[in-house]
OpenMM code with the backbone's topology and positions (N, CA, C; nanometers):
from openmm import Vec3, app, unit

residues = "MET LYS PHE PHE LYS LEU ALA GLN LYS PHE HIS ASN GLU GLU ASP GLY ALA VAL THR VAL ASP TRP VAL VAL LEU THR ALA ALA VAL VAL GLY LEU GLY VAL ALA ALA LEU THR MET VAL LYS SER GLY THR LYS THR LEU THR THR SER ILE SER ASN GLN LEU ASN SER GLN GLY VAL SER SER THR PHE".split()
positions = [
    Vec3(11.8548, 15.5134, 12.0112),
    Vec3(11.8825, 15.6506, 11.9725),
    Vec3(11.9574, 15.6552, 11.8380),
    Vec3(12.0475, 15.5600, 11.8181),
    Vec3(12.1244, 15.5575, 11.6953),
    Vec3(12.0344, 15.5313, 11.5745),
    Vec3(11.9323, 15.4483, 11.5930),
    Vec3(11.8387, 15.4174, 11.4852),
    Vec3(11.7667, 15.5424, 11.4375),
    Vec3(11.7270, 15.6293, 11.5307),
    Vec3(11.6554, 15.7510, 11.4930),
    Vec3(11.7448, 15.8471, 11.4149),
    Vec3(11.8738, 15.8526, 11.4502),
    Vec3(11.9670, 15.9365, 11.3749),
    Vec3(11.9849, 15.8818, 11.2328),
    Vec3(11.9947, 15.7488, 11.2235),
    Vec3(12.0080, 15.6864, 11.0922),
    Vec3(11.8826, 15.7085, 11.0082),
    Vec3(11.7654, 15.6970, 11.0699),
    Vec3(11.6402, 15.7202, 10.9982),
    Vec3(11.6282, 15.8656, 10.9539),
    Vec3(11.6718, 15.9588, 11.0384),
    Vec3(11.6666, 16.1011, 11.0022),
    Vec3(11.7624, 16.1308, 10.8867),
    Vec3(11.8826, 16.0719, 10.8909),
    Vec3(11.9794, 16.0916, 10.7822),
    Vec3(11.9238, 16.0358, 10.6510),
    Vec3(11.8631, 15.9173, 10.6560),
    Vec3(11.8033, 15.8568, 10.5370),
    Vec3(11.6914, 15.9442, 10.4817),
    Vec3(11.6132, 16.0016, 10.5690),
    Vec3(11.5012, 16.0867, 10.5276),
    Vec3(11.5496, 16.2165, 10.4623),
    Vec3(11.6623, 16.2696, 10.5092),
    Vec3(11.7126, 16.3979, 10.4586),
    Vec3(11.7877, 16.3857, 10.3266),
    Vec3(11.8417, 16.2693, 10.2949),
    Vec3(11.9172, 16.2530, 10.1712),
    Vec3(11.8222, 16.2424, 10.0527),
    Vec3(11.8594, 16.3057, 9.9412),
    Vec3(11.7744, 16.3064, 9.8223),
    Vec3(11.8387, 16.2356, 9.7038),
    Vec3(11.9557, 16.1783, 9.7214),
    Vec3(12.0237, 16.1122, 9.6097),
    Vec3(11.9438, 15.9949, 9.5554),
    Vec3(11.8800, 15.9198, 9.6401),
    Vec3(11.8017, 15.8055, 9.5961),
    Vec3(11.6826, 15.8458, 9.5116),
    Vec3(11.6212, 15.9589, 9.5444),
    Vec3(11.5054, 16.0053, 9.4688),
    Vec3(11.5450, 16.0421, 9.3253),
    Vec3(11.6622, 16.1011, 9.3095),
    Vec3(11.7089, 16.1369, 9.1754),
    Vec3(11.7351, 16.0103, 9.0950),
    Vec3(11.7902, 15.9089, 9.1576),
    Vec3(11.8160, 15.7826, 9.0898),
    Vec3(11.6858, 15.7181, 9.0434),
    Vec3(11.5854, 15.7216, 9.1273),
    Vec3(11.4553, 15.6651, 9.0907),
    Vec3(11.3972, 15.7408, 8.9722),
    Vec3(11.4099, 15.8719, 8.9714),
    Vec3(11.3600, 15.9517, 8.8583),
    Vec3(11.4284, 15.9096, 8.7286),
    Vec3(11.5603, 15.8932, 8.7318),
    Vec3(11.6325, 15.8547, 8.6113),
    Vec3(11.5958, 15.7148, 8.5658),
    Vec3(11.5731, 15.6251, 8.6591),
    Vec3(11.5332, 15.4890, 8.6223),
    Vec3(11.3969, 15.4908, 8.5540),
    Vec3(11.3045, 15.5688, 8.6066),
    Vec3(11.1710, 15.5782, 8.5468),
    Vec3(11.1783, 15.6413, 8.4077),
    Vec3(11.2559, 15.7477, 8.3936),
    Vec3(11.2695, 15.8121, 8.2622),
    Vec3(11.3349, 15.7183, 8.1607),
    Vec3(11.4373, 15.6458, 8.2024),
    Vec3(11.5042, 15.5523, 8.1123),
    Vec3(11.4093, 15.4404, 8.0706),
    Vec3(11.3315, 15.3901, 8.1636),
    Vec3(11.2345, 15.2857, 8.1308),
    Vec3(11.1299, 15.3374, 8.0322),
    Vec3(11.0889, 15.4618, 8.0478),
    Vec3(10.9909, 15.5202, 7.9556),
    Vec3(11.0499, 15.5329, 7.8148),
    Vec3(11.1744, 15.5756, 7.8046),
    Vec3(11.2384, 15.5890, 7.6732),
    Vec3(11.2538, 15.4520, 7.6071),
    Vec3(11.2945, 15.3526, 7.6838),
    Vec3(11.3074, 15.2170, 7.6286),
    Vec3(11.1709, 15.1646, 7.5846),
    Vec3(11.0687, 15.1892, 7.6638),
    Vec3(10.9336, 15.1458, 7.6278),
    Vec3(10.8851, 15.2106, 7.5005),
    Vec3(10.9114, 15.3388, 7.4835),
    Vec3(10.8726, 15.4078, 7.3601),
    Vec3(10.9500, 15.3536, 7.2403),
    Vec3(11.0764, 15.3211, 7.2606),
    Vec3(11.1559, 15.2632, 7.1524),
    Vec3(11.1027, 15.1278, 7.1083),
    Vec3(11.0660, 15.0454, 7.2047),
    Vec3(11.0098, 14.9139, 7.1725),
    Vec3(10.8758, 14.9295, 7.1016),
    Vec3(10.7948, 15.0238, 7.1469),
    Vec3(10.6648, 15.0471, 7.0824),
    Vec3(10.6838, 15.0936, 6.9376),
    Vec3(10.7790, 15.1826, 6.9149),
    Vec3(10.8053, 15.2306, 6.7795),
    Vec3(10.8573, 15.1177, 6.6911),
    Vec3(10.9438, 15.0341, 6.7466),
    Vec3(10.9961, 14.9216, 6.6699),
    Vec3(10.8847, 14.8257, 6.6303),
    Vec3(10.7920, 14.8022, 6.7199),
    Vec3(10.6801, 14.7133, 6.6915),
    Vec3(10.5922, 14.7699, 6.5801),
    Vec3(10.5709, 14.9003, 6.5810),
    Vec3(10.4874, 14.9633, 6.4794),
    Vec3(10.5534, 14.9579, 6.3414),
    Vec3(10.6840, 14.9754, 6.3370),
    Vec3(10.7553, 14.9827, 6.2098),
    Vec3(10.7855, 14.8436, 6.1544),
    Vec3(10.7938, 14.7443, 6.2418),
    Vec3(10.8354, 14.6094, 6.2017),
    Vec3(10.7466, 14.5498, 6.0933),
    Vec3(10.6169, 14.5592, 6.1077),
    Vec3(10.5274, 14.4983, 6.0081),
    Vec3(10.5375, 14.5691, 5.8736),
    Vec3(10.5502, 14.6991, 5.8729),
    Vec3(10.5621, 14.7733, 5.7475),
    Vec3(10.6908, 14.7418, 5.6742),
    Vec3(10.8000, 14.7291, 5.7480),
    Vec3(10.9268, 14.6982, 5.6822),
    Vec3(10.9296, 14.5548, 5.6323),
    Vec3(10.8635, 14.4650, 5.7024),
    Vec3(10.8586, 14.3259, 5.6555),
    Vec3(10.7836, 14.3164, 5.5234),
    Vec3(10.6731, 14.3872, 5.5125),
    Vec3(10.5965, 14.3881, 5.3883),
    Vec3(10.6787, 14.4489, 5.2748),
    Vec3(10.7477, 14.5571, 5.3034),
    Vec3(10.8279, 14.6244, 5.2012),
    Vec3(10.9434, 14.5365, 5.1553),
    Vec3(11.0133, 14.4734, 5.2484),
    Vec3(11.1252, 14.3879, 5.2078),
    Vec3(11.0784, 14.2660, 5.1292),
    Vec3(10.9628, 14.2123, 5.1615),
    Vec3(10.9081, 14.1008, 5.0835),
    Vec3(10.8762, 14.1458, 4.9423),
    Vec3(10.8184, 14.2641, 4.9287),
    Vec3(10.7862, 14.3179, 4.7964),
    Vec3(10.9121, 14.3418, 4.7139),
    Vec3(11.0136, 14.3976, 4.7758),
    Vec3(11.1401, 14.4222, 4.7045),
    Vec3(11.2047, 14.2902, 4.6641),
    Vec3(11.2028, 14.1930, 4.7538),
    Vec3(11.2612, 14.0621, 4.7231),
    Vec3(11.1901, 13.9964, 4.6060),
    Vec3(11.0587, 14.0018, 4.6035),
    Vec3(10.9836, 13.9428, 4.4920),
    Vec3(11.0148, 14.0130, 4.3611),
    Vec3(11.0273, 14.1442, 4.3645),
    Vec3(11.0592, 14.2208, 4.2436),
    Vec3(11.1977, 14.1856, 4.1920),
    Vec3(11.2951, 14.1756, 4.2816),
    Vec3(11.4312, 14.1433, 4.2390),
    Vec3(11.4414, 14.0001, 4.1874),
    Vec3(11.3684, 13.9088, 4.2485),
    Vec3(11.3728, 13.7699, 4.2023),
    Vec3(11.3064, 13.7520, 4.0666),
    Vec3(11.2139, 13.8382, 4.0303),
    Vec3(11.1466, 13.8250, 3.9013),
    Vec3(11.2253, 13.8874, 3.7874),
    Vec3(11.3312, 13.9603, 3.8173),
    Vec3(11.4118, 14.0242, 3.7134),
    Vec3(11.5104, 13.9247, 3.6526),
    Vec3(11.5280, 13.9362, 3.5241),
    Vec3(11.6239, 13.8515, 3.4547),
    Vec3(11.7576, 13.9219, 3.4442),
    Vec3(11.8640, 13.8438, 3.4429),
    Vec3(11.9991, 13.8986, 3.4298),
    Vec3(12.0571, 13.8526, 3.2986),
    Vec3(12.0975, 13.9486, 3.2165),
    Vec3(12.1560, 13.9165, 3.0876),
    Vec3(12.3076, 13.9118, 3.1021),
    Vec3(12.3692, 13.8037, 3.0571),
    Vec3(12.5134, 13.7898, 3.0700),
    Vec3(12.5874, 13.8349, 2.9426),
    Vec3(12.5120, 13.8809, 2.8414),
    Vec3(12.5760, 13.9281, 2.7172),
    Vec3(12.5502, 14.0770, 2.7022),
    Vec3(12.6380, 14.1396, 2.6250),
    Vec3(12.6233, 14.2837, 2.6018),
    Vec3(12.5589, 14.3104, 2.4719),
] * unit.nanometer
topology = app.Topology()
chain = topology.addChain("A")
for resn in residues:
    res = topology.addResidue(resn, chain)
    for name in ("N", "CA", "C"):
        topology.addAtom(name, app.Element.getBySymbol(name[0]), res)
């Protein structure tokens, strides 16, 4: 009899469902962040290489 009361109490509580919703939403936001980082990573690598090559090709004059 005690088991059925415990099962009924577990069935009536909704706190766990809210936690699951937040976990799913947080995972989705993290996944979107990782996807965005992956998309931007190659473009920034190309840009930084181009800037580095440009700066290395410049001469520095030590006289005025």
